[in-house]
N, CA and C atoms of all chains as a GROMACS GRO file, in nm:
protein
  600
    1MET      N    1  10.897   6.160   8.884
    1MET     CA    2  10.940   6.301   8.858
    1MET      C    3  10.849   6.365   8.752
    2LYS      N    4  10.824   6.289   8.645
    2LYS     CA    5  10.739   6.341   8.535
    2LYS      C    6  10.598   6.368   8.589
    3GLN      N    7  10.554   6.269   8.675
    3GLN     CA    8  10.421   6.281   8.735
    3GLN      C    9  10.412   6.405   8.826
    4LEU      N   10  10.519   6.430   8.900
    4LEU     CA   11  10.526   6.542   8.990
    4LEU      C   12  10.519   6.675   8.910
    5MET      N   13  10.590   6.681   8.800
    5MET     CA   14  10.590   6.800   8.715
    5MET      C   15  10.451   6.824   8.655
    6LYS      N   16  10.384   6.714   8.622
    6LYS     CA   17  10.247   6.721   8.566
    6LYS      C   18  10.151   6.780   8.668
    7ILE      N   19  10.162   6.728   8.791
    7ILE     CA   20  10.076   6.778   8.899
    7ILE      C   21  10.102   6.926   8.926
    8THR      N   22  10.230   6.960   8.929
    8THR     CA   23  10.269   7.103   8.954
    8THR      C   24  10.210   7.191   8.845
    9PHE      N   25  10.217   7.144   8.720
    9PHE     CA   26  10.166   7.221   8.608
    9PHE      C   27  10.014   7.241   8.621
   10ILE      N   28   9.946   7.130   8.655
   10ILE     CA   29   9.798   7.137   8.668
   10ILE      C   30   9.762   7.235   8.783
   11LEU      N   31   9.833   7.223   8.895
   11LEU     CA   32   9.804   7.314   9.007
   11LEU      C   33   9.831   7.459   8.970
   12ALA      N   34   9.944   7.482   8.902
   12ALA     CA   35   9.980   7.617   8.860
   12ALA      C   36   9.875   7.675   8.767
   13THR      N   37   9.828   7.593   8.676
   13THR     CA   38   9.724   7.637   8.581
   13THR      C   39   9.597   7.670   8.655
   14PHE      N   40   9.559   7.584   8.749
   14PHE     CA   41   9.435   7.605   8.826
   14PHE      C   42   9.442   7.739   8.902
   15PHE      N   43   9.556   7.757   8.973
   15PHE     CA   44   9.564   7.879   9.057
   15PHE      C   45   9.573   8.006   8.970
   16SER      N   46   9.645   7.995   8.856
   16SER     CA   47   9.660   8.116   8.776
   16SER      C   48   9.528   8.152   8.710
   17SER      N   49   9.442   8.054   8.685
   17SER     CA   50   9.317   8.089   8.618
   17SER      C   51   9.201   8.112   8.715
   18HIS      N   52   9.215   8.068   8.841
   18HIS     CA   53   9.106   8.085   8.934
   18HIS      C   54   9.140   8.187   9.042
   19ALA      N   55   9.232   8.149   9.131
   19ALA     CA   56   9.260   8.235   9.247
   19ALA      C   57   9.307   8.373   9.205
   20PHE      N   58   9.379   8.379   9.095
   20PHE     CA   59   9.433   8.507   9.052
   20PHE      C   60   9.375   8.550   8.915
   21ALA      N   61   9.246   8.519   8.896
   21ALA     CA   62   9.180   8.559   8.774
   21ALA      C   63   9.193   8.709   8.753
   22ALA      N   64   9.210   8.750   8.629
   22ALA     CA   65   9.242   8.891   8.601
   22ALA      C   66   9.129   8.988   8.634
   23GLY      N   67   9.005   8.949   8.606
   23GLY     CA   68   8.895   9.040   8.634
   23GLY      C   69   8.869   9.136   8.520
   24ASP      N   70   8.746   9.185   8.512
   24ASP     CA   71   8.704   9.271   8.403
   24ASP      C   72   8.703   9.415   8.458
   25ILE      N   73   8.797   9.495   8.410
   25ILE     CA   74   8.812   9.630   8.463
   25ILE      C   75   8.687   9.717   8.438
   26GLU      N   76   8.629   9.705   8.321
   26GLU     CA   77   8.512   9.783   8.286
   26GLU      C   78   8.390   9.747   8.371
   27ALA      N   79   8.374   9.614   8.393
   27ALA     CA   80   8.264   9.569   8.477
   27ALA      C   81   8.287   9.613   8.620
   28GLY      N   82   8.411   9.614   8.663
   28GLY     CA   83   8.444   9.662   8.797
   28GLY      C   84   8.415   9.809   8.816
   29LYS      N   85   8.445   9.886   8.712
   29LYS     CA   86   8.417  10.029   8.714
   29LYS      C   87   8.268  10.056   8.727
   30ALA      N   88   8.188   9.981   8.655
   30ALA     CA   89   8.043   9.996   8.661
   30ALA      C   90   7.992   9.962   8.801
   31LYS      N   91   8.051   9.859   8.856
   31LYS     CA   92   8.006   9.809   8.992
   31LYS      C   93   8.052   9.906   9.102
   32ALA      N   94   8.151   9.990   9.071
   32ALA     CA   95   8.211  10.076   9.172
   32ALA      C   96   8.126  10.202   9.203
   33ALA      N   97   8.014  10.214   9.136
   33ALA     CA   98   7.930  10.334   9.154
   33ALA      C   99   7.895  10.362   9.298
   34THR      N  100   7.875  10.256   9.377
   34THR     CA  101   7.842  10.276   9.521
   34THR      C  102   7.964  10.295   9.608
   35CYS      N  103   8.085  10.274   9.555
   35CYS     CA  104   8.206  10.288   9.632
   35CYS      C  105   8.258  10.429   9.639
   36VAL      N  106   8.221  10.509   9.536
   36VAL     CA  107   8.282  10.641   9.519
   36VAL      C  108   8.250  10.739   9.632
   37ALA      N  109   8.134  10.722   9.695
   37ALA     CA  110   8.098  10.816   9.803
   37ALA      C  111   8.205  10.821   9.910
   38CYS      N  112   8.264  10.708   9.943
   38CYS     CA  113   8.368  10.705  10.046
   38CYS      C  114   8.511  10.698   9.983
   39HIS      N  115   8.526  10.615   9.882
   39HIS     CA  116   8.660  10.589   9.829
   39HIS      C  117   8.697  10.683   9.713
   40GLY      N  118   8.609  10.778   9.682
   40GLY     CA  119   8.644  10.877   9.581
   40GLY      C  120   8.625  10.829   9.440
   41SER      N  121   8.605  10.922   9.350
   41SER     CA  122   8.576  10.886   9.209
   41SER      C  123   8.698  10.829   9.139
   42ALA      N  124   8.819  10.854   9.193
   42ALA     CA  125   8.939  10.798   9.135
   42ALA      C  126   9.012  10.708   9.234
   43GLY      N  127   8.937  10.658   9.334
   43GLY     CA  128   8.998  10.563   9.429
   43GLY      C  129   9.080  10.629   9.538
   44ILE      N  130   9.072  10.762   9.546
   44ILE     CA  131   9.139  10.832   9.657
   44ILE      C  132   9.029  10.873   9.753
   45SER      N  133   9.037  10.819   9.873
   45SER     CA  134   8.921  10.834   9.965
   45SER      C  135   8.899  10.974  10.013
   46THR      N  136   8.776  10.999  10.057
   46THR     CA  137   8.735  11.134  10.091
   46THR      C  138   8.760  11.168  10.236
   47GLN      N  139   8.795  11.070  10.318
   47GLN     CA  140   8.825  11.094  10.458
   47GLN      C  141   8.948  11.016  10.502
   48ASP      N  142   9.019  11.070  10.596
   48ASP     CA  143   9.145  11.013  10.645
   48ASP      C  144   9.129  10.874  10.702
   49MET      N  145   9.008  10.841  10.750
   49MET     CA  146   8.986  10.713  10.814
   49MET      C  147   8.959  10.603  10.714
   50TRP      N  148   8.931  10.640  10.588
   50TRP     CA  149   8.899  10.542  10.487
   50TRP      C  150   9.016  10.521  10.391
   51PRO      N  151   9.042  10.398  10.349
   51PRO     CA  152   9.160  10.374  10.266
   51PRO      C  153   9.143  10.419  10.119
   52ASN      N  154   9.255  10.468  10.063
   52ASN     CA  155   9.265  10.484   9.919
   52ASN      C  156   9.263  10.344   9.857
   53LEU      N  157   9.203  10.330   9.743
   53LEU     CA  158   9.202  10.199   9.674
   53LEU      C  159   9.282  10.203   9.542
   54ALA      N  160   9.305  10.322   9.492
   54ALA     CA  161   9.374  10.338   9.364
   54ALA      C  162   9.512  10.274   9.367
   55GLY      N  163   9.538  10.185   9.273
   55GLY     CA  164   9.668  10.125   9.260
   55GLY      C  165   9.697  10.017   9.365
   56GLN      N  166   9.596   9.984   9.445
   56GLN     CA  167   9.617   9.881   9.545
   56GLN      C  168   9.627   9.745   9.472
   57LYS      N  169   9.695   9.649   9.536
   57LYS     CA  170   9.714   9.516   9.477
   57LYS      C  171   9.574   9.450   9.463
   58ALA      N  172   9.545   9.392   9.345
   58ALA     CA  173   9.417   9.332   9.316
   58ALA      C  174   9.394   9.213   9.410
   59GLY      N  175   9.494   9.134   9.435
   59GLY     CA  176   9.482   9.018   9.524
   59GLY      C  177   9.439   9.056   9.664
   60TYR      N  178   9.503   9.164   9.715
   60TYR     CA  179   9.465   9.213   9.848
   60TYR      C  180   9.327   9.264   9.851
   61LEU      N  181   9.285   9.341   9.749
   61LEU     CA  182   9.150   9.396   9.746
   61LEU      C  183   9.048   9.284   9.744
   62ALA      N  184   9.074   9.180   9.667
   62ALA     CA  185   8.978   9.066   9.659
   62ALA      C  186   8.971   8.995   9.793
   63ILE      N  187   9.086   8.975   9.859
   63ILE     CA  188   9.088   8.912   9.992
   63ILE      C  189   9.007   8.995  10.093
   64ALA      N  190   9.027   9.127  10.088
   64ALA     CA  191   8.957   9.217  10.180
   64ALA      C  192   8.805   9.209  10.158
   65LEU      N  193   8.761   9.216  10.033
   65LEU     CA  194   8.616   9.213  10.005
   65LEU      C  195   8.557   9.078  10.045
   66LYS      N  196   8.631   8.968  10.017
   66LYS     CA  197   8.580   8.837  10.055
   66LYS      C  198   8.570   8.825  10.206
   67ALA      N  199   8.667   8.884  10.278
   67ALA     CA  200   8.666   8.876  10.424
   67ALA      C  201   8.548   8.958  10.482
   68TYR      N  202   8.517   9.072  10.419
   68TYR     CA  203   8.401   9.148  10.460
   68TYR      C  204   8.274   9.070  10.433
   69LYS      N  205   8.269   9.005  10.317
   69LYS     CA  206   8.151   8.928  10.278
   69LYS      C  207   8.126   8.810  10.372
   70ASP      N  208   8.234   8.734  10.404
   70ASP     CA  209   8.213   8.616  10.487
   70ASP      C  210   8.219   8.648  10.636
   71GLY      N  211   8.240   8.772  10.673
   71GLY     CA  212   8.236   8.813  10.811
   71GLY      C  213   8.368   8.794  10.889
   72THR      N  214   8.473   8.748  10.825
   72THR     CA  215   8.599   8.736  10.901
   72THR      C  216   8.663   8.872  10.922
   73ARG      N  217   8.625   8.970  10.842
   73ARG     CA  218   8.664   9.109  10.871
   73ARG      C  219   8.537   9.190  10.882
   74LYS      N  220   8.531   9.265  10.988
   74LYS     CA  221   8.404   9.337  11.017
   74LYS      C  222   8.422   9.487  11.010
   75ASN      N  223   8.323   9.552  10.949
   75ASN     CA  224   8.318   9.697  10.949
   75ASN      C  225   8.173   9.736  10.921
   76ALA      N  226   8.124   9.829  10.996
   76ALA     CA  227   7.981   9.866  10.993
   76ALA      C  228   7.935   9.896  10.848
   77ILE      N  229   8.020   9.970  10.774
   77ILE     CA  230   7.980  10.007  10.639
   77ILE      C  231   8.015   9.894  10.539
   78MET      N  232   8.137   9.847  10.542
   78MET     CA  233   8.184   9.753  10.440
   78MET      C  234   8.116   9.615  10.450
   79SER      N  235   8.081   9.573  10.571
   79SER     CA  236   8.015   9.443  10.581
   79SER      C  237   7.883   9.443  10.503
   80GLY      N  238   7.807   9.553  10.515
   80GLY     CA  239   7.684   9.566  10.441
   80GLY      C  240   7.707   9.575  10.291
   81MET      N  241   7.811   9.648  10.252
   81MET     CA  242   7.837   9.665  10.110
   81MET      C  243   7.876   9.534  10.044
   82ALA      N  244   7.954   9.453  10.114
   82ALA     CA  245   8.013   9.332  10.051
   82ALA      C  246   7.916   9.216  10.038
   83THR      N  247   7.811   9.213  10.121
   83THR     CA  248   7.725   9.094  10.119
   83THR      C  249   7.655   9.077   9.984
   84SER      N  250   7.631   9.187   9.913
   84SER     CA  251   7.560   9.174   9.787
   84SER      C  252   7.652   9.146   9.667
   85LEU      N  253   7.781   9.139   9.693
   85LEU     CA  254   7.877   9.122   9.582
   85LEU      C  255   7.892   8.970   9.550
   86SER      N  256   7.893   8.940   9.420
   86SER     CA  257   7.926   8.802   9.381
   86SER      C  258   8.077   8.788   9.370
   87ASP      N  259   8.123   8.664   9.357
   87ASP     CA  260   8.268   8.640   9.344
   87ASP      C  261   8.320   8.716   9.221
   88ASP      N  262   8.245   8.718   9.112
   88ASP     CA  263   8.287   8.790   8.994
   88ASP      C  264   8.297   8.942   9.018
   89ASP      N  265   8.194   8.995   9.089
   89ASP     CA  266   8.196   9.138   9.125
   89ASP      C  267   8.326   9.171   9.197
   90ILE      N  268   8.362   9.086   9.293
   90ILE     CA  269   8.480   9.112   9.376
   90ILE      C  270   8.606   9.112   9.290
   91ILE      N  271   8.619   9.015   9.204
   91ILE     CA  272   8.738   9.009   9.116
   91ILE      C  273   8.741   9.131   9.023
   92ASN      N  274   8.627   9.169   8.973
   92ASN     CA  275   8.619   9.284   8.881
   92ASN      C  276   8.650   9.417   8.952
   93LEU      N  277   8.593   9.434   9.072
   93LEU     CA  278   8.622   9.556   9.150
   93LEU      C  279   8.771   9.563   9.184
   94ALA      N  280   8.828   9.451   9.221
   94ALA     CA  281   8.972   9.446   9.254
   94ALA      C  282   9.057   9.483   9.131
   95ALA      N  283   9.016   9.432   9.015
   95ALA     CA  284   9.089   9.459   8.890
   95ALA      C  285   9.078   9.610   8.860
   96TYR      N  286   8.955   9.666   8.876
   96TYR     CA  287   8.934   9.807   8.843
   96TYR      C  288   9.021   9.898   8.933
   97TYR      N  289   9.010   9.880   9.064
   97TYR     CA  290   9.083   9.972   9.152
   97TYR      C  291   9.234   9.953   9.142
   98SER      N  292   9.280   9.833   9.120
   98SER     CA  293   9.425   9.815   9.107
   98SER      C  294   9.476   9.877   8.979
   99SER      N  295   9.387   9.898   8.882
   99SER     CA  296   9.428   9.953   8.750
   99SER      C  297   9.443  10.108   8.756
  100LEU      N  298   9.388  10.166   8.863
  100LEU     CA  299   9.390  10.315   8.871
  100LEU      C  300   9.527  10.373   8.912
  101MET      N  301   7.666  13.152  12.381
  101MET     CA  302   7.726  13.139  12.247
  101MET      C  303   7.878  13.141  12.258
  102LYS      N  304   7.929  13.235  12.339
  102LYS     CA  305   8.075  13.246  12.354
  102LYS      C  306   8.129  13.118  12.418
  103GLN      N  307   8.048  13.067  12.519
  103GLN     CA  308   8.084  12.947  12.590
  103GLN      C  309   8.091  12.827  12.490
  104LEU      N  310   7.992  12.823  12.403
  104LEU     CA  311   7.982  12.714  12.307
  104LEU      C  312   8.104  12.718  12.211
  105MET      N  313   8.141  12.838  12.170
  105MET     CA  314   8.255  12.851  12.079
  105MET      C  315   8.385  12.809  12.150
  106LYS      N  316   8.389  12.839  12.280
  106LYS     CA  317   8.508  12.802  12.359
  106LYS      C  318   8.519  12.650  12.368
  107ILE      N  319   8.406  12.586  12.394
  107ILE     CA  320   8.405  12.439  12.404
  107ILE      C  321   8.444  12.376  12.270
  108THR      N  322   8.385  12.434  12.164
  108THR     CA  323   8.416  12.382  12.029
  108THR      C  324   8.565  12.394  12.001
  109PHE      N  325   8.620  12.508  12.040
  109PHE     CA  326   8.766  12.530  12.016
  109PHE      C  327   8.852  12.431  12.093
  110ILE      N  328   8.812  12.409  12.220
  110ILE     CA  329   8.888  12.312  12.305
  110ILE      C  330   8.878  12.170  12.246
  111LEU      N  331   8.757  12.132  12.206
  111LEU     CA  332   8.742  12.000  12.146
  111LEU      C  333   8.820  11.986  12.018
  112ALA      N  334   8.815  12.088  11.934
  112ALA     CA  335   8.887  12.087  11.807
  112ALA      C  336   9.037  12.075  11.831
  113THR      N  337   9.085  12.147  11.930
  113THR     CA  338   9.225  12.143  11.964
  113THR      C  339   9.263  12.004  12.012
  114PHE      N  340   9.177  11.949  12.101
  114PHE     CA  341   9.206  11.814  12.153
  114PHE      C  342   9.213  11.712  12.042
  115PHE      N  343   9.112  11.713  11.952
  115PHE     CA  344   9.111  11.614  11.847
  115PHE      C  345   9.222  11.632  11.745
  116SER      N  346   9.253  11.756  11.717
  116SER     CA  347   9.359  11.777  11.616
  116SER      C  348   9.493  11.737  11.673
  117SER      N  349   9.512  11.748  11.803
  117SER     CA  350   9.644  11.716  11.858
  117SER      C  351   9.654  11.571  11.906
  118HIS      N  352   9.539  11.502  11.924
  118HIS     CA  353   9.545  11.365  11.973
  118HIS      C  354   9.502  11.264  11.867
  119ALA      N  355   9.371  11.258  11.838
  119ALA     CA  356   9.320  11.157  11.749
  119ALA      C  357   9.386  11.164  11.612
  120PHE      N  358   9.419  11.282  11.567
  120PHE     CA  359   9.479  11.298  11.437
  120PHE      C  360   9.620  11.354  11.444
  121ALA      N  361   9.691  11.315  11.550
  121ALA     CA  362   9.830  11.363  11.569
  121ALA      C  363   9.909  11.332  11.442
  122ALA      N  364   9.997  11.422  11.408
  122ALA     CA  365  10.069  11.411  11.279
  122ALA      C  366  10.165  11.294  11.274
  123GLY      N  367  10.230  11.265  11.383
  123GLY     CA  368  10.325  11.154  11.379
  123GLY      C  369  10.460  11.199  11.327
  124ASP      N  370  10.562  11.123  11.367
  124ASP     CA  371  10.700  11.156  11.332
  124ASP      C  372  10.743  11.064  11.219
  125ILE      N  373  10.757  11.121  11.103
  125ILE     CA  374  10.787  11.042  10.980
  125ILE      C  375  10.922  10.967  10.995
  126GLU      N  376  11.024  11.036  11.049
  126GLU     CA  377  11.156  10.971  11.061
  126GLU      C  378  11.154  10.856  11.162
  127ALA      N  379  11.082  10.875  11.271
  127ALA     CA  380  11.068  10.768  11.372
  127ALA      C  381  10.990  10.651  11.310
  128GLY      N  382  10.890  10.683  11.229
  128GLY     CA  383  10.812  10.579  11.160
  128GLY      C  384  10.897  10.501  11.062
  129LYS      N  385  10.983  10.571  10.993
  129LYS     CA  386  11.072  10.506  10.894
  129LYS      C  387  11.164  10.407  10.966
  130ALA      N  388  11.218  10.449  11.081
  130ALA     CA  389  11.307  10.362  11.158
  130ALA      C  390  11.231  10.240  11.207
  131LYS      N  391  11.108  10.257  11.248
  131LYS     CA  392  11.027  10.149  11.300
  131LYS      C  393  10.982  10.052  11.189
  132ALA      N  394  10.985  10.102  11.063
  132ALA     CA  395  10.931  10.022  10.950
  132ALA      C  396  11.030   9.913  10.902
  133ALA      N  397  11.144   9.901  10.971
  133ALA     CA  398  11.246   9.804  10.928
  133ALA      C  399  11.191   9.661  10.914
  134THR      N  400  11.098   9.626  11.004
  134THR     CA  401  11.041   9.492  10.997
  134THR      C  402  10.922   9.478  10.900
  135CYS      N  403  10.877   9.592  10.845
  135CYS     CA  404  10.761   9.591  10.754
  135CYS      C  405  10.802   9.564  10.611
  136VAL      N  406  10.930   9.599  10.580
  136VAL     CA  407  10.973   9.599  10.441
  136VAL      C  408  10.973   9.463  10.374
  137ALA      N  409  10.990   9.354  10.455
  137ALA     CA  410  10.996   9.221  10.396
  137ALA      C  411  10.870   9.189  10.315
  138CYS      N  412  10.756   9.233  10.364
  138CYS     CA  413  10.630   9.208  10.293
  138CYS      C  414  10.582   9.333  10.218
  139HIS      N  415  10.595   9.449  10.282
  139HIS     CA  416  10.530   9.571  10.224
  139HIS      C  417  10.630   9.648  10.136
  140GLY      N  418  10.754   9.597  10.119
  140GLY     CA  419  10.850   9.658  10.027
  140GLY      C  420  10.923   9.776  10.090
  141SER      N  421  11.041   9.804  10.035
  141SER     CA  422  11.122   9.911  10.089
  141SER      C  423  11.065  10.050  10.064
  142ALA      N  424  10.973  10.060   9.966
  142ALA     CA  425  10.910  10.189   9.940
  142ALA      C  426  10.756  10.180   9.960
  143GLY      N  427  10.714  10.081  10.038
  143GLY     CA  428  10.570  10.070  10.064
  143GLY      C  429  10.489  10.005   9.954
  144ILE      N  430  10.558   9.950   9.852
  144ILE     CA  431  10.489   9.874   9.747
  144ILE      C  432  10.514   9.728   9.778
  145SER      N  433  10.410   9.655   9.808
  145SER     CA  434  10.425   9.519   9.861
  145SER      C  435  10.481   9.422   9.759
  146THR      N  436  10.541   9.317   9.813
  146THR     CA  437  10.615   9.221   9.729
  146THR      C  438  10.526   9.109   9.678
  147GLN      N  439  10.403   9.098   9.726
  147GLN     CA  440  10.311   8.996   9.675
  147GLN      C  441  10.169   9.054   9.659
  148ASP      N  442  10.100   8.996   9.563
  148ASP     CA  443   9.966   9.046   9.527
  148ASP      C  444   9.868   9.038   9.646
  149MET      N  445   9.892   8.949   9.739
  149MET     CA  446   9.798   8.927   9.849
  149MET      C  447   9.818   9.030   9.962
  150TRP      N  448   9.931   9.103   9.957
  150TRP     CA  449   9.962   9.202  10.062
  150TRP      C  450   9.941   9.343  10.011
  151PRO      N  451   9.887   9.429  10.096
  151PRO     CA  452   9.856   9.567  10.049
  151PRO      C  453   9.982   9.658  10.034
  152ASN      N  454   9.976   9.743   9.932
  152ASN     CA  455  10.069   9.853   9.925
  152ASN      C  456  10.034   9.949  10.040
  153LEU      N  457  10.132  10.012  10.099
  153LEU     CA  458  10.107  10.110  10.205
  153LEU      C  459  10.147  10.251  10.159
  154ALA      N  460  10.225  10.266  10.059
  154ALA     CA  461  10.273  10.396  10.014
  154ALA      C  462  10.158  10.487   9.976
  155GLY      N  463  10.153  10.601  10.038
  155GLY     CA  464  10.052  10.702  10.004
  155GLY      C  465   9.915  10.670  10.063
  156GLN      N  466   9.906  10.566  10.142
  156GLN     CA  467   9.775  10.535  10.206
  156GLN      C  468   9.743  10.642  10.312
  157LYS      N  469   9.617  10.664  10.336
  157LYS     CA  470   9.574  10.762  10.433
  157LYS      C  471   9.628  10.722  10.574
  158ALA      N  472   9.687  10.818  10.643
  158ALA     CA  473   9.748  10.794  10.773
  158ALA      C  474   9.642  10.748  10.877
  159GLY      N  475   9.524  10.810  10.872
  159GLY     CA  476   9.418  10.773  10.965
  159GLY      C  477   9.377  10.626  10.950
  160TYR      N  478   9.364  10.585  10.824
  160TYR     CA  479   9.327  10.443  10.798
  160TYR      C  480   9.437  10.348  10.844
  161LEU      N  481   9.561  10.383  10.817
  161LEU     CA  482   9.672  10.297  10.859
  161LEU      C  483   9.676  10.280  11.010
  162ALA      N  484   9.651  10.392  11.083
  162ALA     CA  485   9.653  10.386  11.228
  162ALA      C  486   9.538  10.301  11.278
  163ILE      N  487   9.417  10.317  11.217
  163ILE     CA  488   9.301  10.237  11.257
  163ILE      C  489   9.329  10.086  11.232
  164ALA      N  490   9.392  10.056  11.118
  164ALA     CA  491   9.423   9.917  11.083
  164ALA      C  492   9.520   9.856  11.183
  165LEU      N  493   9.629   9.930  11.216
  165LEU     CA  494   9.728   9.879  11.311
  165LEU      C  495   9.668   9.859  11.450
  166LYS      N  496   9.585   9.958  11.492
  166LYS     CA  497   9.522   9.945  11.626
  166LYS      C  498   9.426   9.826  11.627
  167ALA      N  499   9.354   9.802  11.517
  167ALA     CA  500   9.266   9.688  11.510
  167ALA      C  501   9.341   9.556  11.516
  168TYR      N  502   9.455   9.552  11.449
  168TYR     CA  503   9.539   9.429  11.460
  168TYR      C  504   9.586   9.410  11.604
  169LYS      N  505   9.628   9.522  11.663
  169LYS     CA  506   9.681   9.514  11.802
  169LYS      C  507   9.577   9.471  11.905
  170ASP      N  508   9.456   9.525  11.892
  170ASP     CA  509   9.352   9.490  11.991
  170ASP      C  510   9.269   9.367  11.953
  171GLY      N  511   9.303   9.308  11.836
  171GLY     CA  512   9.239   9.182  11.797
  171GLY      C  513   9.105   9.194  11.725
  172THR      N  514   9.061   9.317  11.700
  172THR     CA  515   8.932   9.328  11.626
  172THR      C  516   8.951   9.298  11.478
  173ARG      N  517   9.076   9.310  11.432
  173ARG     CA  518   9.109   9.262  11.297
  173ARG      C  519   9.219   9.158  11.311
  174LYS      N  520   9.198   9.042  11.248
  174LYS     CA  521   9.291   8.933  11.268
  174LYS      C  522   9.364   8.896  11.139
  175ASN      N  523   9.491   8.869  11.158
  175ASN     CA  524   9.574   8.817  11.044
  175ASN      C  525   9.694   8.750  11.107
  176ALA      N  526   9.724   8.631  11.059
  176ALA     CA  527   9.833   8.549  11.120
  176ALA      C  528   9.964   8.628  11.134
  177ILE      N  529   9.997   8.706  11.033
  177ILE     CA  530  10.125   8.776  11.034
  177ILE      C  531  10.109   8.912  11.110
  178MET      N  532  10.008   8.989  11.072
  178MET     CA  533   9.996   9.126  11.124
  178MET      C  534   9.958   9.131  11.272
  179SER      N  535   9.881   9.032  11.320
  179SER     CA  536   9.844   9.032  11.462
  179SER      C  537   9.968   9.026  11.547
  180GLY      N  538  10.062   8.941  11.507
  180GLY     CA  539  10.188   8.925  11.578
  180GLY      C  540  10.272   9.055  11.572
  181MET      N  541  10.274   9.115  11.451
  181MET     CA  542  10.356   9.235  11.431
  181MET      C  543  10.306   9.350  11.518
  182ALA      N  544  10.174   9.364  11.527
  182ALA     CA  545  10.113   9.482  11.588
  182ALA      C  546  10.118   9.480  11.741
  183THR      N  547  10.125   9.364  11.801
  183THR     CA  548  10.116   9.357  11.949
  183THR      C  549  10.229   9.435  12.014
  184SER      N  550  10.345   9.440  11.950
  184SER     CA  551  10.461   9.506  12.014
  184SER      C  552  10.466   9.659  11.989
  185LEU      N  553  10.371   9.708  11.910
  185LEU     CA  554  10.373   9.852  11.875
  185LEU      C  555  10.305   9.935  11.983
  186SER      N  556  10.371  10.046  12.017
  186SER     CA  557  10.306  10.143  12.107
  186SER      C  558  10.212  10.232  12.024
  187ASP      N  559  10.130  10.310  12.094
  187ASP     CA  560  10.043  10.401  12.024
  187ASP      C  561  10.123  10.504  11.942
  188ASP      N  562  10.236  10.547  11.993
  188ASP     CA  563  10.324  10.638  11.920
  188ASP      C  564  10.384  10.571  11.798
  189ASP      N  565  10.427  10.445  11.814
  189ASP     CA  566  10.479  10.369  11.697
  189ASP      C  567  10.376  10.370  11.584
  190ILE      N  568  10.253  10.341  11.620
  190ILE     CA  569  10.142  10.331  11.521
  190ILE      C  570  10.123  10.465  11.450
  191ILE      N  571  10.118  10.572  11.524
  191ILE     CA  572  10.100  10.703  11.465
  191ILE      C  573  10.221  10.739  11.374
  192ASN      N  574  10.338  10.702  11.417
  192ASN     CA  575  10.462  10.732  11.340
  192ASN      C  576  10.471  10.647  11.213
  193LEU      N  577  10.437  10.520  11.224
  193LEU     CA  578  10.436  10.432  11.105
  193LEU      C  579  10.330  10.481  11.005
  194ALA      N  580  10.215  10.519  11.056
  194ALA     CA  581  10.107  10.571  10.968
  194ALA      C  582  10.154  10.697  10.896
  195ALA      N  583  10.221  10.786  10.970
  195ALA     CA  584  10.271  10.913  10.910
  195ALA      C  585  10.376  10.881  10.802
  196TYR      N  586  10.465  10.785  10.835
  196TYR     CA  587  10.573  10.751  10.737
  196TYR      C  588  10.514  10.696  10.607
  197TYR      N  589  10.431  10.593  10.619
  197TYR     CA  590  10.380  10.530  10.493
  197TYR      C  591  10.291  10.622  10.416
  198SER      N  592  10.213  10.705  10.485
  198SER     CA  593  10.128  10.797  10.409
  198SER      C  594  10.210  10.905  10.337
  199SER      N  595  10.334  10.926  10.384
  199SER     CA  596  10.419  11.028  10.326
  199SER      C  597  10.488  10.980  10.199
  200LEU      N  598  10.484  10.850  10.174
  200LEU     CA  599  10.556  10.793  10.060
  200LEU      C  600  10.480  10.812   9.928
   0.00000   0.00000   0.00000
C-alpha cells in the first residue's frame, strides 16, 4: 500500500510538472506575433471560420498545436505554422492565449 | 455590368443563406444535452484537455463538427458524437455555443 502511494505520488508529480507545465505567458505573447493576423491581437479571430483563442483551455491549445505539428490534425495554414514550434513554444503559446 | 451585379447579388444571397446560415439557437441548446458532460453546461469545459465552446465563432464550430463527421478530423469521443448530427444540427449547435 505504501509502495502504491509512493508510485502514485511520483506519477502525479511527473504529470503535474511535465504534461501540464504552466508555460511562460510573456514568452508565449512574444511568439504569438505570427498568430495575430488570423486569431486577432487579443485572441478574437478576424474571420468566422477561424477559432477564437482567448480564454481557451491551455491543455486543449497545446494538444491542438502538437496535433498540427505531428500531422494528426491537418490544416493548410496551421500545419505550416506549427512545424517550426518547439515543445516549449507550444506550452508558452497555450499559456498566453488561455490567460487572455 | 448590370448582369455582373445581378450574379454577385445572387451569389451573396446564396452564401449568406446557406454557407453562413444563422442557425436556431434554441434547437441547438436542446441538441447540446449530450455535449454538457465534457463541454460544461455553459460551454466552459470540465477538463483542461477539452475546449471551451462558449463564445466560439459559429463558422469555426460548424467546420469542426463537419470535419469530425466526415472523418477529416479524428477524435475518439467527437468522431462518435458527430456521426449522428444532421447538417441542421451542426448549424444549430454552432449558433447556440457561439451565442453563449
